[in-house]
C-alpha positions in Angstrom: 84.5 95.1 105.2 81.8 97.6 105.8 78.3 96.1 105.8 76.1 99.1 105.2 72.8 97.6 106.3 73.1 96.2 109.8 69.7 95.3 111.1 68.1 92.3 112.9 67.1 90.4 109.8 70.7 90.5 108.6 72.1 89.0 111.8 71.7 85.3 112.6 72.7 83.1 115.5 74.6 80.0 114.4 76.6 77.3 116.1 79.8 79.2 115.8 78.3 82.5 117.0 76.7 85.4 115.1 76.7 85.6 111.3 76.1 88.6 109.1 74.1 88.2 105.9 73.2 90.4 102.9 76.4 92.3 102.0 74.6 93.8 99.0 75.3 97.4 100.2 78.7 96.6 101.6 82.0 97.7 100.4 85.6 96.9 101.3 87.5 99.1 103.7 90.0 101.4 102.0 92.9 99.4 100.5 91.3 96.0 101.1 89.7 93.7 98.5 90.2 96.3 95.7 88.5 94.1 93.0 85.2 93.8 94.8 82.3 95.1 92.7 80.5 98.1 93.9 76.9 99.3 93.5 76.2 102.6 91.9 74.8 104.3 95.0 73.6 107.3 92.9 70.9 105.0 91.4 70.3 102.6 94.3 69.3 103.8 97.8 68.3 100.6 99.5 69.2 101.5 103.0 66.9 100.6 105.9 66.1 104.1 107.2 65.5 103.2 110.8 69.0 101.5 111.1 70.9 103.7 108.6 72.9 106.6 110.0 71.6 110.0 108.9 74.7 110.9 106.8 74.1 107.7 104.7 70.5 108.7 104.0 71.8 112.1 103.0 74.1 110.6 100.4 77.4 110.4 102.2 79.7 107.4 101.4 79.4 104.4 103.6 81.8 104.5 106.6 82.6 102.5 109.6 80.8 104.9 111.8 77.6 104.3 109.9 77.9 100.6 110.7 78.5 101.6 114.4 75.1 103.4 114.3 73.3 100.4 112.8 74.8 98.0 115.3 73.9 100.3 118.2 70.3 100.4 117.0 70.3 96.6 117.0 71.8 96.3 120.4 69.3 98.7 122.0 66.5 96.8 120.4 67.9 93.5 121.8 68.4 94.9 125.3 65.2 97.0 125.5 62.7 95.1 123.2 62.2 98.1 121.1 64.0 100.2 118.5 65.7 103.3 120.1 63.8 105.7 117.8 60.5 103.8 117.6 61.5 102.6 114.1 61.5 106.1 112.7 64.2 106.8 110.1 67.2 108.4 111.6 66.5 111.7 109.6 63.1 111.9 111.2 64.4 110.9 114.6 67.1 113.6 114.3 64.5 116.2 113.3 62.3 115.3 116.3 65.4 115.4 118.5 64.7 111.9 119.8 68.4 111.4 120.6 67.9 113.7 123.6 65.0 111.5 124.9 66.9 108.2 124.9 66.8 106.5 128.3 69.0 103.7 129.5 67.1 100.3 129.3 66.3 98.8 132.7 69.2 96.8 134.2 71.6 97.9 131.4 75.1 98.5 132.9 76.0 102.2 132.7 79.2 101.4 130.7 77.1 99.7 128.1 74.7 102.6 127.9 77.5 105.2 127.6 78.9 103.2 124.6 75.5 103.0 123.0 74.7 106.7 123.5 77.9 107.6 121.8 77.2 105.2 118.9 73.7 106.5 118.4 74.9 110.1 117.9 73.1 111.6 114.9 76.2 113.7 114.0 78.9 111.5 112.6 81.8 113.4 114.3 80.2 112.7 117.7 79.9 109.0 116.9 83.3 107.7 118.1 84.6 104.2 118.3 84.2 101.0 116.3 81.9 98.1 116.2 84.5 96.1 118.0 84.8 98.7 120.8 81.0 98.8 121.1 80.9 95.0 121.5 83.8 95.1 124.0 81.7 97.3 126.2 79.0 94.5 126.3 81.6 91.9 127.1 82.7 93.6 130.2 81.4 91.9 133.3 78.0 92.9 134.6 76.1 92.0 137.7 73.9 89.6 135.8 73.3 88.2 132.3 70.5 89.4 130.1 68.4 86.6 128.5 69.9 87.1 125.1 73.4 86.7 126.6 72.4 83.4 128.2 71.1 82.2 124.8 74.4 83.1 123.1 76.4 81.4 125.8 74.5 78.2 125.1 76.1 78.1 121.7 79.6 78.2 123.2 79.1 75.8 126.1 
């Protein structure tokens, strides 16, 4: 399932781990759940611009790489305490070439930052990997846990 609107307010911590909410813009992946109703995207443009990939805001169909972009924005915000593009919409951020100014958050392991930089590419062909691969980069051992990792471990202990 493609979510289409990954942002902090659509992600909640629960006893069993993270839960995603608000699948109103979502759609099934090709060949899965064929009977799921779909919104007419030519009349509804409800994307959250600062988390939506540029191609989505330009009218391209929802894709897995668009969800990767949204997840990367959320992860940078979690790690750094601020949105990677100062909450500008991705089209404005691309126009201002903010992708080139991104800096690794303090204490973030290099392998995590490399995965995030790739996921935050404004050009869809440069945005490789999946949400699962991005999250796997964060599961790899680091020298220390970030505060949000400690909080999530409390739910599984």
